[in-house]
N, C-alpha and C positions, 0 to 999 in steps of 0.2 A: 606573237600576236600582230595581226591585221590594222591599219591606219585607219586614222578617222575619215573618211572620203566619202562622196557623193553614193559610190556604188555600196556605200557599209550601211549605210543608213538604215534600209531597211531589215538590218539582223538587230540594230540597237535594242534594247527592250523598249514597250509602253509606258514604263513609267516617265521615259526622257522625253521631253517635247523639243519635237522636229520640227523644222521647217510645212509649214502649213501654203506650198504653195509648188510652184513649179519651180524649178532655179534657173532652166533653162528660159524661162518667157520672161524674166526678169531684166530690165534696161537700165542703165547705168542715169540715174537721176541727181547723183547725190557724188562730189568729189570730195572728203576728206581729209585736211591737214591735221598730222598729226595721229594716229590709227592705236591709241598706247593701252592701257589697259583701261581707265577709266571711262575712255571713250568707247571701247569694247563689250563693257559690260554695262554702258547706259546708252547714251545716243542711238548706238546699232543694235540695241537689243526692241528700242519702241520702233524703229526701222522693219526691223527685223517682225515686228508683230502685224504693221500699216502692207505691209510688202503681200497679207494675206486677203487682202482689198483692190489693191491698188500697188501694180509692179511695175511700174516708173520712176520707181525710186529707190534703185539698189544702188551703192556705195563704192566710189572708187575708195582707197585709202592710199594718201601720199603720206609717205615716211621723208621725212628732209633727208636725213641720214643715214641713219643704221639703216641693212637688207636683213635686219635678222627677223623682223615679221613674215616676211615676204618670202626669206628663205625656208622658216616653220611650216606657215600654214600654205604657201601654194602647193608642195605634193599633197596638201588636204583638200583641195580644191576651195581655199579659201573656209572650210568650216574652221567654223572650235565650241567648245564647251565653254558655257555657263554655268557656275557652280556656285547655288545660291544658300549660302549655310546663314539658318537663325534657328529661331523656335519653329517656325516653318520654312524646311529644303526642299532642294532640288536641283535637278539637273535639264540643262535646254543647251541645244546644238542650235549655234547660230549660224545665219546663210546670208547675214543680209551683205556682203563684200560678192562684189563679181569680179574686181579683178586689184591688187594691190602693186604699187609701180614705188620706186626707190627715185627720190631726185638725183643723185648723182650720174646714176646710172640711166633714167628713164625721162630727163627732163623735156624728149622732144613726145614723146606720148603725154608725158600729167601733162604738158601743156594743148597739146590736143585735147586731152581729155576736159579741159577746164572748161576751151572754147568750144568745144559742143553744141548744138541745139539741143541737145536732149538733155542738157543738164544745166536745175533749173537752181539749183545750192551747192554750195561749196561754205560748209563751214570748216573752223577748226578747235583743237584741242592742244595746244603748244602750251600753255603755263602761261605763266605771267611775266616774265624773262622772254620767249619767243614776241614779243610783239616788239620789241626794240625800243623801249620809251626813258622816259626822263621826264621827269615830273605832269608826267601825263602827255608830254608828246615825242613825237619820235628823236630818234637820238641820232643826231648826223654824225655824234662823233663812229658810232654806235660801226665798229668791225665790217658787218653784213651789212647795213643802211650803205657804208662808204663805198665797196666792194658792187654792190646793185646801183648806185648811181653811176659808174664804172660803165657795169655792162647789164642793163637789164635783162637781156637776151638768154642770159646763165645767170639767174638768181639762186640766191643766196638763203636770203631768207624768209620766213614766212610774206612778210607785206611786199616782198621783192614778188613774187611767184604770184602771189593778187593782181599786184598792180601789171606783168606780164601780163599775163592769162586776159584782165580785164581789155590791155590792147587789144590783144588780138580778137573779143568779143566787137569792138568797136570797130574794128577794121571790116570785120563781120556783117556789120548791122547788124548781133545779137544786143540784146535789151533785156529776156527774162532772165535774171537774174539777182538773185539773195546771196549776204554774203554771210554767215551765222555766227558770233563768236560763242563756244560753251567755254571758255574760263572763267577760272573764277577771276573775276578783276571786274570791278566797279565797275558798272555803266560801260560794260563790255565792249556790246556795239558802239554806244560813241567815240569809244579810240579806238577803237578797232579804223574806224570810216575818217576818221582825224590821221591813221598813220597813211591809210593808203593813201590820203589827197595829198597830204602833204609829199608825198614820195613821185606821185603822179604827176602832179604840180609841179614839179621842179622839172620834172623830164619834159614835161610835154602841156603849160598851161589847159591848154584843150582837150587833152585827155581826161587830166581835172572835173572840169568844167562836165563833159559826158556824163562822168562815176558818181559825182555830185548829183547829176540831174535824173540818171536812168539805174543807179544799184541802189536798193535797201540795204540795210546795217544793221536788224535788228537787235535789242538785248535779249540778254537771256538770265535763266537763274539757272544752276544744274546741282542734283545731290545726291550721293548714293554714296556708303563708308564702300571702299572698292582698296582692302592693301595689299602689298603686293604677294601676289601665286608664291606659294613654297614649294621645292622638291617633293613632296609627300604629295602635294594635289595631284600631281601628273595621273599616281599610284594610285590614288583613290576616284579619278575620273575614270580610268583601265579597266577595273575592277566593276564600277558600275556600268557603263557603256558596256564591257567585252570590245573596245577596239581604244588604239594609242593618240592621243592627242599630247602634240607637239608642244602647243602652248593654249591649256586651257587657262581659264579667272577664275574670281569668285570677288563675292559682295555680297554685302547683305541685303535683305528683301526689300527694305524701304530704296524705292526712288522715286523723286521730283524733278521735273522738265517743267520749265515756267519759261514763256518764251513773246518775246514784245509782237502785236498781231499788227507786224507794216513789212508786207512783203511785195516784191517786186515781182511777176509775172506768176506761176501756180505754185499754189501752196498747198505743199504736203498735209491732209486729215490728219495731224499727230491728237488734235483732241479728244479722235475715236479712239486713241490706245492708252488715254491718259493722260498725256502733254495738257498743260494752263493756257493757253491765249488770253494775254491781258494788251491790256493799255499800258499799264504801270509795272516796268519787273521793279523798280528802284526797292519801291516795299518791301517787296519776297527776300529780295537779292540783298537787304539787307540786315532783314532779321536772321537769313542765313551766316551771314557771312559774322555779324557781331556774338550769334549766339552760338551755332556749331563752330565754325569755323576758331570765331576767338578765342571760345571754354576749349578747342581742341589745341592750341597752339599754346594755351594757358596749361594746360595739361605734361604738355610734351614738354615743356623747357622746366618746370617745377617737378615734373615725373624725374626725367632724364637727371636734375641735382640730387633726386634723391634716391638713383640706384634704382628705380623702375625702366622695365622693355617695353609694354606696350599701354595702349588705353586701356584695357581692361585690369592690369596690376593697378593703373595711378587711378582708377575711378573707383574701384575696391578698396581703398584705403580711404577707412573714414571720415580722416581731417581733410583728404583733399574734396573728395564726394561731399564737403559743407562747405568746404573754401569757394568749389564753384558753385552751388545753390544762392552762396550770397553774393556773389560776384553777379550770377544769374538777376536774381530778383532787385538787387540794391543798387545797380548799377549799371547792365548791362539790356536790362526791361524798358525802363523811363527813360532809356534815351530815343527807343523806335514809335513808331506810328506803325502799326498794324491793317495789314491790306482789310479788306472787311471779310474777306472769309478768312480768316485767321485767329486764332485766341492762342497770342502768345506766351499765357504760362502754362499752355496746355502741349503748343510748340518746342518751349523748353527741354519741359516734362518729360516731353519723348525725344527728344537728342540725349535727353540721359541715360533713358531703357537705352535706348541704339549701341550705346559706350556700354554696356554692360552687356552686352553679346557674346555669350563662352564661344562662337561658332568663329569670332576673326578675330584674326591674333595680328592687330595693326601697330608697327611698330611706330613707336613713339620719335626714334630718330627716325624714320621717315616725314613724321610730322613736321618735323624740326629744320627740315631741307629750308631753305630759301628766305628764311625767316625776315632777313632783309627786305625784302619784297610783298612779302605778306603781312609781317607786321602794322604796315602803313591801313591794309583797312579793315582788318580783324581786328584791331584793337586800341591804335591813335587818330581813329574818325570818332570811336565812340569815347574817347579823354577827349576830346574835343568840344565836343557836343554837350558834356557833363561840364565842363568849364563855363562854357558861353549861359548855364546854365545856373552855375552856382555848386552844380549835383560834387559826391564823395568822384572820389578818382584813387582814392589808396588800393583797392583793391587790383585794380585796372591795372597799376603802378608797380604791384608785385607780381603780376605774369610781366610787364615789361623787363623786370629787373631780372627774372627769372633767366629770359632773353642775353641779358647781359652777363651772367652769374656763367651759365651755360657755356660764352661763348670764351668766355673770360677760364671755361675748364678745356677745352676744348688746346687751348694757347699755350697753356701749362700741359698738358698730355702730349700735345705733338701729333692731333690725331688731327686726322681732315676733317674740313668745314666745307659743308658742302652750301653753297651761296657766291651770287658772283659779285658780293663786294667784300670774300673773303681777302683779302690781301688787309685790305684795311681792318676792316671786322677785328681780326688775330693780333695789332696792330695798337686795339685801343685799352688805353687800364682805365677803370673807374666810371665814373658815368659821366663828369665833364666831358672827358675825349669820343664819347660815344653821342654824346648833345650835340658836339661840333659834328655830327654828319647830317648836314641836308637834306643828302637824297634820301636820306631814312625818317628825319623828325621834322622838317620845316623850319616854320614859324616855332615847332612846341618846343626847340632845343632853345629858346629866347627866352620862354615864357617861365618866370619865376614859381609859377604854382605848382607848374605839372615837377621844374625839377628840382623843385625840394621835395617832393610828394615820392620822385622816382630816386631821391638818393637815402631818404628814410625805409624806404623797400631794399635797395640794393642792401643796405646795412642788416636791416633783419634778414638777410638771406644768408649774409656772412655766415660760413660753415654749416648753413642746414642739414640737417639729416633725420631722419625718419624718427627717430627717438625723441626730438626736439620740433619735430613742425608744429604739431599743437599748440604748444607752449607760441610759439615764435606769430602763430597766428591766429591764435586764440580770439584778440579782441578785433578782427575782421570775418569772423565768424559766428560770433555769440549777438 
């Protein structure tokens, strides 16, 4: 069967949406660091729509480590297929990438592209750990940051890459640049700016001052459930398109992107293709982190303890569905202030409906990755806010305790734990040992109210099974 390429587009069935622009006329206005599945299913799709009316915004995708994406999509003229799998489904060929580069082999080309006068936007999806932060600030002990301090001409980290590129732009007198974080990181733009300024300032104080004055770092919030692609997706795409795609991706129909309206230089008219520009991303961000990501993590750890594999399996258990409903209504929603255009109750209801999408097989194991980096934002912030006003935290503590039990189960079985603090976590036994991890719990570790509630929840989950879960959680549901 023929491979997906530009020349093969004409033969693809009309029901499949194809790029509505001449790809040869597209310029590269965006460099995106970390073109993984989420970026390809989310931001790149918005850009693909925008290119139909404004060809300045093609994407150069930069992989910091792996050449896999370049190797698979390069022979396809950087085209790939998005399969939307939901009650309303369909397929779409995305052509937003003008080139794909890999840091270990293409560094000169990457820095040249980032310093090009046609590049107006650099964006990132490198996950929380890609920012090399500790307590919200640049971690000077991180090996990648130490390497970049020693030689910024061959940067290793995303932060170092940005500093190296901005150094070149300053030398060339190019100011019109916005750097946009698209990661699930609270206050992501400000944290990214702080990390970049810290590294730049230590290398060259004048460079740090220039970046602070000339480069915008807006905050953003992104949302769309994008599970890992499985082998059968390639076969389904080939059957529908009539050509093979080496790396298609899939996602649910729902997609949201909220960006702080703070740019330096030209701004893509993303609001014309469904993006929300706002002066206050924080309210949207907090609602999403607590309602979607918080309940996602809760289902991941409770569901895993009960031997379940997917979000759909977990939310289909009436007791877990009832527990999530109670958690949302009694402990999460009361902690939130809604943006003017958002009904929190309706937003929460829509999230739970998304979990019941039978076409998305979202693995709990995938959601459970990197819990030490995620829980402080998804659950512990809500705990702090509820403690301040005397609201209940019992259900939130069940979610956190499920994470502790999940880690202990990994330690007992010898299975690998995907987490940057894996060694420390696997050595912990019992709530007190976990609470001593300042990098996770911070001041909460010494809070007696939280400690008591967490220990009670931890005991509640001892030996929990599908047969016993209703009995163990009934007082937190009814």
